[in-house]
N, C-alpha and C positions, 0 to 999 in steps of 0.2 A: 292578732290583728283583726279588727272587725271587718265584716264584709263591705261596710260602707267605705272603708279606707281602700280596699281593693278596687271597688267600683270608681272611687274618686281618682285613684292612680291611673286606672285604665282610661278614663275620660281625659285626664290630663295629657297622657302620652299620645292618645289618638289625635289631639289637637296640635301636636308639635309639627308634623308634616305628613305628606301623603304616604311616605314609606311606613311610618308607624301606624297610620290608619289602616293600611293594607295588611300589615302583619297582624294587627289585632283582629281584623275581620277574618283572617284565615285561621288564627289560633282559637279565637273565641274568648269567652269570659275568663278572667284570671282565677285559677283554681288552686292557689297556694294552700298546701296542707301543712299544718303545724303539729308539733308534739309538745304542747305547753305543759304537760304534766311532768316532763323530765327535768331533773336538776341539771345545772351546768356540768357537773362532774360526769354524769351519765352521757350527756350530749357530746362532750369532748372525747370520752372513751369510744363511743360509737363512731365518731368521725374518724378517729385514728384507724379503725378497722377498714375504712374505705380509702384511706390515703393512697394515691397512686395505683389504685386497683379498680377494676370494673365493679359495677353495682352487684353483679351476680357473684363474683368472688368474695366481695365484702360481706354479702348476705350469708354465705357459707361459713366464713370465719366467725362472724358474730353469733350464728346459731350454735356452733361448737362451743364458743366461749360461754354462752348462757347455759348450755347443757352441762358444762363442766361444773357450774355452780348450782346444780339441781334446779334448773329452769328459772332461777331468780337472778336478777341483775346484782352483781356483787357490791357490797358496801366498799368504801375506800380501804378499810382495814382488811377485809377479805381479799381484795385484789393485791394489797401489799404482801399479804402472807402467802399468796399463791406461788407455787413452785415454778421456776423458769421453764423446765421441761414440759410441764402441763400446759403452759401458755403457748409454747412452741408447737405442741401437738394440735392446738386450735388453729394454727396457721400464721401466727404472728412472728415476724422476724425478730432477731435479737434487739435491733434498734427500736422497734415498736414496743417491745416489752419494756424496755427502759423508759420509753415515753409514757406507757400506761402506769408504771409504778410511780413516775413523777407526778402524774395527774392525781393519783390516789393520795400521795404524800401532800400535794398541794391542797387537796380538799381537806385533809386533816389539819394542816397548818393555817388554813384560812386564805391562802393565795387564790384558790379556786373558790369563789363565793357561792353561797347557797342561792336558791332562786329568789328569795325575798331581797337579799342584798343585791343581786345582779339587776333586779328590776329597778333599783334606785341608781344604778351606775350608767354613765354615759357610754355610748358606743366606743369612742376613742379610748376612754379610760379602761374599759374591759379588754380591748385589744392590746393595749400597751402592757397591762398587767399579766394577761394570760400568755402572751408570747415569751414571757420570761421562762416558761416551762420548756425544757429541752424537748425538741421534736414537735412543738406546737407553733405553727406559723400563722400568719394573718388569715389565710384562707380558712383554716380549721375553725378559728374563732368566728369568722364571718358566717360560716354555715350554722354555728350555734346561735348567733345573733338573729339570723333569718328564721330558722326552722324551730327553735326552742323559745327564744325570747320575743319573737314576732316584731322585730325592729323593721320599720317601714322604709328606711332610707339607707340601705346597704347595697353597695356595688362592688362585688368581688372581682376587681380588675385583673387579678392573677389567674382567674378561672378561664381555662381554654375554651370551654363552651360558650361563655359570655362573650369573649372576644370574637370567636368564630361567628356567633350570632349577629354581632354588629357588622362584621364583614359581609354576611349574607343580606342583612337589612339594607345596607348601602351599596351592595354589589361591588365591593372593593376587590382588588387583586390580592391584597394581603390584609390580614387582620391587624388592627391597631395595637401598638405596644400598651402595656398596662398604664404607663404614664399618660399616653395620648388618650386612652379611653377614660381615665380619671378626669381629664380636662373636658372631654366631650360630655361625660355624664353629669357635669355640673348643671346642664340644662334640664336634667330629669329630676332634680330635687323638687320636693321632698319625697318622691316616690321611686327611688332608685331600686328598691327591692322588687317592686312590680315590674320595672323595666328589665331587671335581671331575669325574672321568671319568663318574660316573653322572649328575651334574647336566647335563653336556653332552648326555646322551642321554635326558633326561626327556621323555617324549611329551607332547603337548598336553593329554591327558586322563589324568593319572596315576591 
């Protein structure tokens, strides 16, 4: 995503209302960081390492995982061939190992597209295709869409941090439901990725 898009999105959100303007003033310029060199396969595997875990714990698991493969990210075939117990020693649960193997098989079968193919696919098409993988939900694919594919209009409504951010932004008693936030977020098109970035960073007293 070009810096101009980030700047345009920030300007667009600032003009919505005083709450958004105040949040942007407090947080500053949008500093979204991308990993565009990664293939969708790698992005999905990395996302699984962090599912339902803190960033700190996910970092440890991922480091052990890459160390096991001699400091190189494994190919799909190498991951398929990896022994269950070796992956358990990295810190993955049995269910996550099943998910990892499914991603690897999906990459070999073509269900998980390569980067060039993914770049030509619409957001909704990628989501509907990749959630066919066992253990891969919408949120995991959305993280790939944002941080690897640089899609500018993604709003992960199932993300606790995004919903809590909106609660803080509007000083609500409770965070909106995913369905409610999806409706609210229509007003942020076509810059919902930038909106998500700011909501993740909304301070407790906006």
